C-alpha positions as CSV (number, residue, x, y, z in Angstrom):
1,X,3.1,-23.4,0.9
2,X,2.8,-26.1,-1.9
3,X,-0.3,-26.1,-3.6
4,X,-1.5,-28.7,-5.7
5,X,-3.2,-28.0,-9.5
6,X,-6.8,-27.8,-8.4
7,X,-5.7,-25.5,-5.6
8,X,-5.5,-27.8,-2.5
9,X,-2.8,-26.9,-0.1
10,X,-0.8,-30.0,0.6
11,X,2.2,-28.5,2.7
12,X,3.0,-25.5,4.8
13,X,5.9,-24.5,6.6
14,X,6.9,-21.8,9.1
15,X,6.2,-20.8,12.6
16,X,2.7,-21.3,13.9
17,X,0.8,-19.2,16.0
18,X,-2.5,-21.0,17.4
19,X,-4.0,-17.8,19.5
20,X,-3.5,-15.0,17.5
21,X,-5.9,-12.1,18.9
22,X,-5.7,-8.9,17.2
23,X,-8.0,-6.6,15.2
24,X,-7.2,-6.7,11.6
25,X,-8.9,-3.2,10.9
26,X,-5.8,-0.9,10.4
27,X,-5.6,2.7,11.5
28,X,-3.7,4.0,8.6
29,X,-4.9,3.4,5.3
30,X,-3.0,2.2,2.4
31,X,-2.8,5.5,0.9
32,X,-1.6,7.1,4.0
33,X,1.2,4.7,3.9
34,X,2.2,5.5,0.5
35,X,2.4,9.3,1.7
36,X,4.3,8.3,4.9
37,X,7.1,6.4,2.7
38,X,6.9,9.7,-0.1
39,X,7.9,11.8,3.1
40,X,10.5,9.4,4.1
41,X,12.2,9.7,0.6
42,X,11.5,13.2,-0.2
43,X,14.8,13.9,-1.8
44,X,14.1,10.6,-4.4
45,X,12.1,11.4,-7.9
46,X,9.9,9.1,-9.7
47,X,9.3,6.4,-6.8
48,X,7.4,3.3,-8.0
49,X,5.7,2.2,-4.8
50,X,3.9,-1.4,-5.1
51,X,0.7,-1.6,-3.3
52,X,1.1,-1.9,0.5
53,X,-0.3,-5.2,1.7
54,X,-1.2,-6.0,5.4
55,X,0.4,-9.0,7.4
56,X,0.0,-10.0,11.0
57,X,3.7,-9.4,12.2
58,X,5.0,-11.5,15.3
59,X,7.6,-9.9,17.3
60,X,9.6,-11.0,20.2
61,X,10.6,-14.5,21.6
62,X,8.7,-17.8,22.8
63,X,6.3,-16.5,25.2
64,X,7.1,-12.8,25.1
65,X,5.2,-12.7,21.1
66,X,3.1,-10.0,21.0
67,X,1.3,-9.4,17.2
68,X,0.7,-6.2,14.7
69,X,-0.5,-5.4,11.9
70,X,1.7,-4.1,9.6
71,X,2.1,-2.9,5.6
72,X,4.6,-4.6,3.7
73,X,5.5,-3.0,0.4
74,X,8.6,-2.4,-2.5
75,X,9.5,1.0,-3.0
76,X,12.2,1.4,-6.5
77,X,13.5,4.1,-8.4
78,X,16.2,5.0,-11.2
79,X,18.0,7.7,-10.1
80,X,19.4,7.5,-7.4
81,X,19.1,3.3,-8.1
82,X,16.9,2.4,-5.1
83,X,15.1,-0.8,-3.9
84,X,13.8,-0.8,-0.4
85,X,11.2,-3.3,1.4
86,X,9.3,-1.3,4.1
87,X,7.4,-3.0,7.0
88,X,5.3,-0.3,8.6
89,X,2.9,-0.8,11.7
90,X,-0.5,0.0,10.4
91,X,-1.9,1.5,13.7
92,X,1.0,3.8,14.7
93,X,2.9,4.3,11.1
94,X,6.0,3.6,12.8
95,X,8.5,2.3,10.4
96,X,9.6,-1.4,11.7
97,X,11.9,-2.0,8.9
98,X,13.6,-0.3,5.8
99,X,15.9,-3.1,3.8
100,X,17.7,-2.2,1.3
101,X,17.3,-4.8,-1.6
102,X,20.5,-3.8,-3.7
103,X,24.1,-4.6,-3.3
104,X,26.6,-1.6,-4.3
105,X,29.8,-3.4,-5.5
106,X,32.9,-1.7,-6.3
107,X,36.5,-3.0,-6.8
108,X,39.7,-3.1,-8.5
109,X,41.3,-5.7,-10.0
110,X,44.0,-6.7,-13.1
111,X,42.6,-8.0,-16.3
112,X,44.7,-10.4,-18.0
113,X,44.6,-11.7,-21.9
114,X,42.7,-15.1,-22.3
115,X,43.7,-17.7,-24.9
116,X,45.2,-18.6,-26.9
117,X,48.3,-16.9,-24.6
118,X,49.8,-19.0,-22.0
119,X,50.8,-18.0,-19.3
120,X,47.8,-15.1,-19.5
121,X,49.3,-11.6,-20.6
122,X,48.7,-8.8,-18.1
123,X,47.0,-5.8,-19.9
124,X,46.2,-3.3,-17.0
125,X,44.5,-2.7,-13.9
126,X,40.8,-1.2,-13.5
127,X,38.3,0.0,-11.0
128,X,34.4,-0.2,-11.7
129,X,31.0,-0.2,-9.7
130,X,27.9,-1.7,-10.3
131,X,25.0,-2.4,-8.5
132,X,22.8,-5.6,-8.6
133,X,19.7,-7.3,-6.7
134,X,20.6,-9.2,-3.8
135,X,20.5,-12.4,-5.4
136,X,23.0,-15.1,-6.0
137,X,25.1,-14.7,-9.1
138,X,28.4,-13.3,-10.5
139,X,30.1,-10.2,-11.9
140,X,31.4,-10.6,-15.5
141,X,33.9,-7.9,-17.1
142,X,35.2,-7.3,-20.1
143,X,38.2,-5.5,-21.1
144,X,38.2,-2.7,-24.4
145,X,41.2,-0.8,-25.2
146,X,40.1,2.6,-26.5
147,X,41.6,4.3,-29.9
148,X,43.3,6.8,-27.5
149,X,45.2,4.8,-25.5
150,X,42.3,4.9,-22.8
151,X,40.6,1.9,-21.6
152,X,37.1,1.1,-21.0
153,X,35.7,-1.8,-19.0
154,X,32.2,-3.1,-19.0
155,X,30.8,-5.1,-16.1
156,X,27.3,-6.7,-15.7
157,X,26.0,-8.8,-12.9
158,X,24.4,-11.9,-13.9
159,X,21.6,-12.7,-11.2
160,X,18.5,-14.0,-13.5
161,X,16.8,-10.7,-12.5
162,X,18.5,-7.4,-14.0
163,X,21.6,-5.4,-13.7
164,X,22.6,-2.0,-13.5
165,X,26.4,-1.0,-14.4
166,X,26.2,2.2,-12.5
167,X,25.0,3.3,-8.8
168,X,24.1,6.6,-9.3
């Protein structure tokens, strides 16, 4: 949807359903939905749950579409690192979807010294893991030799949002 500075809508994109006939009064309150999520994620501490918002959810294809009233909310936690988007039926509490919003990335690669050495000098092989939101971006790493001969690698995800360097 595109809106002008004065608040007028001048462009809308998406599916159009002309005859939506559904009761928009939910059987479950938003607080009940929050409690349902807490019960679903009972092993995760310090949950941060956004206020659930009501939506009309089309389900099915073409002439077989039925509508549900649903709550949609995002849940986050630091330990373990969690970010989930829940879609829950507002009349029966059924979890319609629980989508992970974080990529967990692990890999092994070779570290080479960059300029001024040509060709690059091979330094070591490293393994690392990190977590990053599901957005476009790239991973950058830095090799730092340790005083005791051990090496450390610092990796960060550059996505424009945030990055965690460890998956708990």
